N, C-alpha and C positions, 0 to 999 in steps of 0.2 A: 504494498499500499505505498504511495507517493508520501510524503510528509509536506502536505500544500495547509502554511499557516497563512502568508502573509503574500497580496498579489501588490506588486507598484505599475498602475497604468502611465503610460507617458502619452500627454495631447499639446497640442497646439496651444490649443485654450480651451476653455471651460467656463463659461458664461450664461447667465438665464436668460440675459437680453439681446441676446445672439446665439441662441442655440439652435441647434441642429443634426440632422443624423447622427454622426457619431455622438455628440454628448450624451443622444438618447441611448442607443447603444451601450456605451461604457458606463453611463448611470447605474441602469438598470441590472447589468450583467452585477457590476459592483455590489450593488444594493440585495439584490438576489443573493449572492456569497457571503454577505455579510449576514444575512439572518441564515447563515449555514455555518456561523463561526469562523467563517475566512477573512480575515482583516484587510480590506483593500484601500489602496489610498491613489488618488489622481495626482498627478505632478503637470502642471501644464504651465505656461506664459500666463501673467496678468494682464494681457490684452481685455480690454473692458472692463476690467476688473479692478482690486488693489492686493497686493502684493500679500501673503500670509495663510493663516489657515482658518479652512472654514469645515462644517460638519453638516452632513444632512444625507437622513436616514441611516445614519450607522457608516456611511462613508466619508473618507478624509480627502479633501481638499486642500492643496499646497501650492499656491502660485507663486511666482519667480519674475523678476525684472526680465527684461532680453533687452534687444536690437538687433535692426535688420542691418546687416555687415555690408551694406554698397557706401559708397563716395558719392557725395551731393545728390542725396534723395530729399525731394522738396517735401513739404508737408503734407499735401497733395496724394504724392507716391506710396509715404507712410500711410496714409489714413486708407488708402484703396490695399495695400497689402495686409493691415488689418484685419480689412473684412475679408479678404479673398487671394489665396498665393503668398507668395514668399515665403522664405525661410530661416527665421528668428535664430536667433543664437542667444542661448540663456545659460552661461555657467555655471549660476548660484544653483540651477537645477541639478546639472550634473554632480557638483559637487555635495548635494544635500541628500542626490539619490546613493552615492559612493558612503555616505554616514549612516545610510538607514541600516539598521538591523533585522536581522530575522528575517529578508526578505526572502521568499521561495522561488519565484519567478517574477522574470518584468515584461510587461508586455504593450508595447508600444504602437500607436494609431496613427503614428505619423512617422515617415522617413527624412531622408534629406539631414541638416545638422542634428535635429532631436533625434531622431531615430538612430545617428549613428552614435548620440550620448549613449542612449538605452543600449545600444550593442557594447561600447566600450565599457562602461557600470557593470553590465552582466559577466563580461572575459573578466576583469578584474576583480570583481565577487566570485566569480568563478559559481556562477547559478546559468540557467538556461533563459531564452527570452524570445519570445512570440513576436510577430506582426502580420499586425491584421491589416488589408489592404480593403478600406471601404469605399473603392472605386477611384478612378484617375487614372493609375498607374499605368494601364495597360491599354484601357480602351478609351481616354479622354479627347476627343478630336482637333485636329492640329490647330484648326482657328480659334477653337476656345483656350485652348494652350499660349496661342500668342497674345492671347487679349490678358493673361494672368502674367505672362512676363513684361509686357509692355513699361510697368510702374518703373522698373529695375534696368532697362534695354539700356546698352550702351554704358551703362554706369560700372566702375571700376569694384569689383567684388574684393575686398581684403579678407572675407570670412572665409574664401577658401583651402586658407592654411586649415584652419576650426575644423571644415568637414575631411581633409584629408587626414587631420592626426586623429580624428573620431571613425574614419572608415565609413563613411558615410556612404558611398557607395556601392560597399558590399553588406548595409543593413540589412535586406531581403536574400540576399544568399549565402550569407554565416547567421540566418534564425534558424532556432533549434524546430522551428515550427511555423506555418504559415496559417492563417486563416483568412478567408475570402468571404466577403456577404454576397457577391454575385458569382452565378455558376460559370460564364464566360473567361472571367477572371480567374477564378480556380484551373480551370483550365489550359488556360494560356502559362499559370505559376507549373502547375504539372508536368508542361511540357519543356519548359525550362527547367525545372528541375525536379527531374524522374525520382532521384530518391531522398528528397525531402520531405516531408509528412507535410501534406497540405490538406486541411479540410475547407469545405464548402459549410459554413453554417449562416444560414439567412439573418435578417433582422425579426425581432419580435415586436409583441404590444400586452399591452393590458387589456385581454380581451374584456373583463368585466367591468372596468372603467368607461369605456366608449359603450359597451352593447345598455347599461344601465343609466348611462347620461338624457337628460331634456332636453330638448330642443329647444322648449319655451324660453329659457333663460337668454339666449342669444337671441331669437327673434326680437322677444320684449327689450333687450338693452339697445337694439338697432334700429326698432323702430318698423320692423315687418308689420303689413299688416295680415288680417288671415286670411286674404284671396291669394297674397303672395307665394312664388315657388321660388326656390333656392337653388340654386348651383355654384358647387363649391370647389375653390381651389385652392389650397394650402400645399405650400409649399416655398423657400429663399426666392424673395424676389430678384430672380438674375438672369442673365441671357441665358444659360445652361437650362434654365426650368421654365423657358417659350410661353409666359404669361400673354406677351403681345398675340403669339398666335392665336391663343383663346379669344381672347379680348376682339378680334377681328372676327373671328366665327359666331363667335356670340353677338355681334351685332347683327349679321345676316339673320341668325334664328332668331332674335328679340322681336326682328319688325312683323314677324308672324306669331309670337307671345307674348303677347304684352305684360303677362301673369307673373315673367319670369325676373329674376335679378340675379347679379353676378358677384359672389363675393372671392374677390382675392385676400389672402390669409400668409403672411409671412414677413420673416426677418429681411432687409433690405442691404442685401450685400455689396450689391454696383446700384451707387445712385445715379449716373446717368441713364441707366437702363431703367430703375423706376418713374425716373425723369420721363423719358418716351413712351414707359406704359402711361403714365399720366396726361401727355399732350394727345396719345392718340385715341383713348377714353372721350377726350373733349373735341378732338377733330371728329370724330364717328358719332357725335352727338348724345351718348348714351350716359354723360356722366349720373343720373337720374339712378340708372339703374345697375351702375359699378358700384361696387362698396371695395376701398382696400383697404387693408387693415395690418400695419405693420407690425405684425407677430403679437403672439402670447407667451407669456412664459409658459413652461411645460408643466405646471403645476395648478394650473388656472383653469378653473370648473369651464369657462367658456371655451375652452378649446374642444373636450369631448361634448360640448353642446352642440358646439357649430354643426359639426360631423351629424348629429341626430337633426340637425333643420334644413337640411340639405335634401332636396329631393335626387339630386345625383350628384357624384364627385367625378372632377376630369383633371387630371394630369396629361399635359399635353407638353411635357418635357422633349428634349432635345440632348440629353445626357443624363442616366439615371442607373446606379450599377444594382440597387437593390430595389426602392421606395416604400420605403415604412409607411408613408401617408396613405399609400394602397391599402397595409395589415390595418390602421385606423378606421378607415372608411369602412373594411369587410368587417371590421367588429361592430360599428355600430349600426349592420346590415343598410348600406346605403348602396346602390349600385355605382360601380365605378365605369369609365372609360380613360384608357391611355395609351400613349406613345408606344408602338409595337418598337421598343428598345431597348439596348443595354441588359438588363436584367431582369427586368419584366418580364420577358415570355418565358422565363427559367422556372417562374413560382406562380402564372397563371396558365388558366386555361379559355382561350377566345371563344365567346358564343356560351359559354359555363359558368363561369365565376367573376369575367369582364367582357368587355368589348372594349379588343384593339386597335389602333388605326394607324397609318404610316405617318412618318414625320413629315411635317407641312402641309397634309395633305387637308386643308384648309375644307373643301367641299365634302371629305368622307367623314370628318371632327361634325362638321354639321347635320350632316345626313345622322350621324349617331344620337346627337342631341335630340333630331326631330322622331326617331323612332323610339327611344327611351323615354323622351315627355308622352307617347301617341299609345303604349304598351303598357300598360300595370303588369299583367300577367308577367312582362320581360323582367320588366323590374324587381318583382316579387324574387325571381327563379332566379337570379344572378346575386340579388342580396342573400337569399337562403342558401346557394352553393358556397357562395363566398364565405357565412357565417360557419358555416360546417367547416369548411377547411382552416381558415383561421384557429379556431377550437379546437382543433385538433392536432395542428403542428406548429403556430407558432406562438401561444403564451409564452412570456419572458421565464417563466418556471421550466420550460422545456428548452427552451436555449440555453439559459444560464446551465440548465445541467449537461449539455452538450459540449459547451467552451470549459466547463470544470473537467471534463472527460479529456480532454486535448491539453490541460494543463498537466494532468495527473498521470498523464502517457510519457510526457515530454519530460517530467521531473525522474521517471522512474527510469527512461533512458538515457538520460543526461550522462554523459563522459569529459568530463574539464579536458 
């Protein structure tokens, strides 16, 4: 039996105000393990937070100062890197990890310099480390990658020295185990590293929290009339998520369906894109029909209430390693339309628990909106099939158990 006592998770950031899929995964796995008596701590930079210690439901969060190691970055460039992209340097995090006692395994959810720190700390402490790939390492589209590196394009990068010292480029190669949230990325890692332990473990959801929600609270808060119906999209407001395409499709759909409103919820990770979405809403003259909310904290009861208030959920994304929001909609028994892209086809079944559309096919998206709005039996069938699927396979208790098995196997097989 493996001696699994303490797990140290490494992340880029952990902020309630800028919560995303990675935060959801790490926190819920850590909380589930803490309830089983396994101590879990999250170490990250203090982006959008203060340095120091915080406890949340038995999970320790430790935040450290950082910097972006390029010469000549403007204030705007740094702000963009905090929201998305960039490879911060956080030496206080590294030294804190070295000092931490009784850590059984290190689990890094980021690569680059922070991942290299996790790699080096594990080697110095003579313990194994695991890398999670939350998407984008092999599958991110080239044009989107170009947008992410734009803030430091042409700037001298003095932090390359630390990347070399920490072996940042070998973070994945030297890992004792790899966990992938998407099947496509899992296959790619297995192909590149056939001798390595590589596991596909999808994201999860607290099924009961969404299944038991009441949509009335959200509708009352945001002034929905009893006759109005709601289409929900909950995702980062970011060019990768393609809210712009949904706005255009909704404008076409809404012309014949005056009872529908569109609600976009999510933290803004690309300010310029958010502004573009707002301008398009104004240009299409649907301002009164579209509500944009810049995200909820993960523990806000209005989050599950928003799902329950919706007639349908739409994820028009251009890039999606998995799609936790689909699971949340399934748990709330809301029918889903999503792009056939990334990891989504790997855990969904078209026409059975979801309706899939091709990337940027506005006509097809409008057609599926029309179809769902007109067919109550289809909505009910998709929702019930999806709820059965999520209940049987994706509750966080199930996902955490699978991650724990990876930890225990890795510790048993580890040879310093």
